matplotlib code that plots the C-alpha trace (Angstrom):
import matplotlib.pyplot as plt

x = [40.1, 40.4, 37.6, 37.7, 35.5, 36.5, 35.6, 36.3, 39.0, 40.1, 43.9, 45.1, 46.7, 45.5, 44.7, 41.0, 41.4, 42.7, 43.5, 46.0, 47.7, 51.1, 50.9, 47.9, 47.4, 45.6, 44.3, 44.9, 43.0, 43.9, 45.3, 44.2, 47.5, 48.8, 50.7, 50.6, 48.4, 45.8, 44.3, 46.3, 43.1, 42.0, 45.1, 44.2, 41.0, 42.7, 45.7, 43.4, 41.8, 45.1, 46.5, 44.4, 46.5, 49.6, 51.1, 51.1, 54.7, 57.8, 60.7, 62.9, 62.4, 61.2, 58.1, 54.3, 52.0, 50.5, 53.9, 53.7, 50.5, 48.9, 45.3, 43.7, 41.4, 40.3, 40.5, 39.9, 37.1, 38.1, 36.1, 36.6, 38.3, 39.6, 43.3, 43.8, 40.9, 42.1, 45.6, 44.2, 42.1, 45.2, 47.2, 44.4, 44.0, 47.8, 48.1, 45.5, 47.5, 50.6, 48.7, 47.5, 51.2, 51.1, 52.9, 51.2, 51.5, 50.0, 48.8, 48.3, 47.2, 49.7, 52.9, 51.6, 49.9, 53.3, 53.5, 50.6, 51.9, 55.3, 53.6, 51.7, 54.6, 56.9, 54.7, 55.7, 59.3, 61.9, 64.7, 62.7, 64.4, 63.1, 64.3, 62.7, 62.5, 61.5, 62.3, 61.7, 63.4, 60.0, 62.0, 60.3, 59.1, 55.9, 54.5, 52.7, 52.3, 50.8, 53.0, 50.8, 51.9, 53.2, 56.2, 57.1, 56.4, 60.0, 60.9, 58.1, 59.1, 62.7, 61.3, 60.0, 62.8, 65.8, 67.4, 70.3, 67.9, 66.7, 68.2, 66.9, 67.2, 66.6, 66.3, 66.7, 64.4, 63.9, 64.8, 68.5, 67.7, 66.5, 69.6, 71.6, 69.6, 70.4, 74.1, 74.2, 72.5, 74.0, 70.6, 71.2, 72.1, 73.8, 75.0, 73.8, 76.4, 75.1, 72.2, 74.5, 74.2, 70.5, 71.3, 69.8, 67.1, 63.4, 62.9, 60.0, 60.3, 58.3, 58.2, 57.0, 56.5, 57.9, 61.3, 60.9, 61.5, 58.4, 59.1, 58.1, 55.7, 54.0, 50.9, 52.0, 51.3, 54.8, 56.8, 60.6, 62.9, 66.1, 64.6, 65.4, 64.3, 62.3, 65.1, 67.3, 64.5, 64.2, 68.0, 67.5, 64.7, 66.9, 69.5, 66.9, 65.5, 67.9, 67.0, 64.4, 61.5, 58.5, 56.3, 56.1, 54.0, 53.7, 52.3, 51.7, 50.3, 47.7, 46.3, 44.1, 47.2, 48.2, 45.2, 47.2, 47.1, 50.8, 51.6, 49.0, 50.4, 53.9, 52.7, 51.0, 54.2, 56.2, 53.8, 54.1, 57.9, 58.0, 55.5, 58.0, 60.6, 58.3]
y = [14.4, 14.8, 13.4, 16.0, 17.1, 20.7, 24.1, 27.4, 28.1, 31.5, 32.2, 35.0, 34.0, 30.4, 28.4, 27.6, 24.3, 21.4, 19.2, 21.6, 22.7, 21.5, 22.4, 21.9, 24.2, 22.3, 23.9, 21.8, 23.6, 21.1, 22.0, 19.0, 18.3, 21.8, 21.9, 25.6, 28.1, 26.7, 28.5, 27.5, 25.9, 29.4, 30.1, 28.8, 30.9, 34.1, 33.5, 33.3, 36.6, 38.2, 37.0, 39.5, 42.2, 40.8, 41.7, 38.6, 39.4, 38.4, 40.7, 38.1, 35.5, 37.7, 35.5, 35.9, 33.6, 32.6, 31.3, 28.7, 27.2, 26.2, 25.3, 26.0, 23.1, 24.7, 23.5, 19.9, 19.5, 17.5, 15.4, 17.5, 15.7, 12.8, 13.1, 9.8, 10.3, 13.8, 12.5, 9.7, 12.3, 14.3, 11.2, 10.1, 13.4, 14.1, 10.6, 11.5, 14.7, 12.7, 10.0, 12.8, 13.8, 17.0, 18.5, 19.5, 22.8, 22.4, 25.3, 24.5, 24.2, 22.7, 21.0, 17.4, 17.8, 17.3, 13.7, 12.4, 14.5, 12.7, 9.3, 9.9, 11.3, 8.5, 6.1, 7.8, 8.8, 6.6, 9.2, 11.6, 14.2, 17.0, 20.6, 21.7, 25.4, 25.7, 27.2, 23.8, 20.4, 18.5, 15.3, 14.0, 10.4, 11.5, 14.4, 13.7, 10.1, 10.8, 9.9, 11.8, 15.3, 18.4, 18.1, 14.7, 15.3, 15.4, 12.3, 10.4, 11.7, 10.5, 7.0, 7.3, 9.1, 8.4, 10.9, 11.3, 12.8, 15.6, 19.1, 21.5, 25.3, 27.9, 25.4, 27.0, 25.2, 21.6, 18.9, 17.9, 14.5, 16.1, 18.2, 15.0, 13.4, 16.3, 16.1, 12.3, 12.5, 15.8, 17.3, 20.9, 23.2, 26.4, 27.5, 27.0, 24.4, 22.1, 21.3, 20.1, 16.5, 16.6, 17.6, 14.9, 13.9, 14.7, 17.5, 18.4, 21.8, 22.4, 25.8, 26.3, 30.0, 30.3, 29.9, 33.7, 35.9, 36.8, 40.5, 39.6, 36.7, 37.0, 35.2, 31.6, 28.9, 28.7, 31.9, 31.6, 34.6, 34.7, 33.7, 34.4, 37.6, 37.6, 38.4, 35.6, 33.1, 34.4, 33.8, 30.2, 29.9, 31.4, 28.8, 26.0, 27.0, 24.8, 21.7, 19.2, 20.3, 18.0, 19.5, 22.0, 23.3, 26.3, 25.8, 27.1, 30.6, 31.3, 34.5, 35.6, 36.1, 39.1, 41.3, 43.7, 41.2, 41.5, 37.9, 36.7, 39.1, 37.8, 34.2, 35.0, 36.5, 33.5, 31.3, 33.4, 33.2, 29.4, 28.8, 30.5, 27.7, 24.7]
z = [24.7, 28.4, 30.7, 33.5, 35.2, 34.6, 35.8, 34.0, 31.4, 30.4, 30.3, 28.1, 24.8, 24.8, 21.7, 22.1, 20.2, 22.2, 19.2, 17.6, 20.8, 21.9, 25.6, 27.9, 30.9, 33.6, 36.8, 39.9, 42.8, 45.6, 49.0, 51.1, 52.8, 53.5, 56.8, 57.6, 55.7, 53.4, 50.4, 47.4, 46.0, 45.1, 43.0, 39.5, 39.4, 40.6, 38.3, 35.3, 36.2, 36.8, 33.4, 31.6, 33.2, 31.5, 28.1, 26.0, 24.9, 26.9, 26.5, 28.3, 25.6, 22.7, 22.2, 22.4, 24.4, 21.1, 20.0, 22.8, 21.4, 24.7, 25.4, 28.8, 29.6, 32.9, 36.5, 37.5, 40.0, 42.9, 45.4, 48.6, 51.5, 49.4, 48.8, 47.0, 44.6, 43.8, 43.0, 40.9, 38.9, 38.2, 37.1, 34.8, 33.0, 32.7, 31.2, 28.6, 27.8, 27.0, 25.2, 22.9, 22.3, 24.3, 27.3, 30.6, 32.4, 35.8, 38.0, 41.6, 44.3, 46.7, 45.7, 46.2, 42.8, 41.2, 42.3, 40.1, 37.2, 37.5, 37.9, 34.7, 32.7, 33.7, 31.8, 28.6, 29.3, 31.0, 31.0, 33.2, 35.4, 37.6, 38.3, 41.5, 42.5, 46.2, 49.6, 51.2, 50.6, 50.4, 51.1, 54.1, 54.0, 55.8, 57.8, 61.1, 60.0, 56.6, 53.6, 51.1, 52.0, 50.2, 52.5, 51.0, 47.3, 46.0, 48.1, 46.4, 43.0, 43.7, 44.1, 40.5, 38.6, 40.9, 43.2, 40.8, 38.3, 40.6, 41.0, 43.6, 43.5, 46.2, 49.1, 52.5, 54.9, 55.9, 58.4, 59.0, 57.5, 54.3, 53.9, 54.4, 51.7, 49.4, 50.2, 49.7, 46.3, 45.3, 44.4, 45.4, 42.5, 43.4, 39.9, 36.4, 35.5, 38.3, 35.9, 33.1, 34.3, 33.2, 29.6, 27.3, 29.7, 29.5, 32.0, 34.2, 35.9, 39.1, 40.7, 44.2, 44.4, 47.9, 46.2, 45.8, 48.8, 50.8, 50.1, 46.6, 47.2, 50.6, 49.3, 49.9, 52.4, 54.0, 53.3, 54.0, 54.1, 52.1, 48.8, 45.1, 43.5, 40.3, 38.0, 39.4, 38.7, 35.2, 34.7, 35.7, 33.2, 30.5, 31.2, 31.0, 27.7, 25.8, 27.8, 26.7, 28.9, 28.5, 31.3, 34.1, 36.9, 39.2, 42.7, 46.2, 45.5, 48.3, 47.0, 49.9, 52.1, 49.9, 49.5, 47.4, 44.6, 44.0, 44.7, 42.2, 39.6, 40.2, 40.0, 36.7, 35.2, 36.4, 34.5, 31.4, 31.4, 32.1, 29.3, 27.0, 27.5, 26.9]

ax = plt.figure().add_subplot(projection="3d")
ax.plot(x, y, z, "-o")
ax.set_aspect("equal")
plt.show()
């Protein structure tokens, strides 16, 4: 069993029994390194509430949430103001999930939470690859002198899995050096077949919700115009369903920037559909 500590757990369609579940939903309410608009720490709680407005059936994948067999363990409780302890807490609990023979589905929080997930999973899978949906490259080595930043998360992940095992979708913002890194290592995927090189590997899918256009997803920390629409994102998920996906996360909803609640509703539906391909 996981050690926590945990807060609430109440996602629609979950298997209430951890032991018999195959996927573990883990809330990661951390936004300690956000560089623009904070608030993603409030996302897991709001997403849980919004999930009860969903149908548990996905017409895109012809499956019910119960078919996924996931258990919601709730939100990790972090020591406020301590980035490194928070990341260690994530890594410890994700390691326990994989030690128990299950997959993680993380709900952030900011994008840096992906790094300790990858650190943990890499202990169990040596042929690990990452599919990264995002508006931003996240390939900096540091931000304002701090290496532990959501702006650097994919660069740090590349040090673990190798840049050749990363494909990035929806990228439209970053430093010139980051775009040069993408070009050098051919990480940018513009069409479905660009992902074929990852067939046969163990895939972790990370979705920064700002990959969606801000007309759809205004409630995020760093909105960027020119993004994907929802149906395009779902088409990518459909293509990925035949890959060997061993974990996923959805991050960077900052619900209080969209008082209509639409961004939270969209995030919740993205989570439902991504669950269907695990």
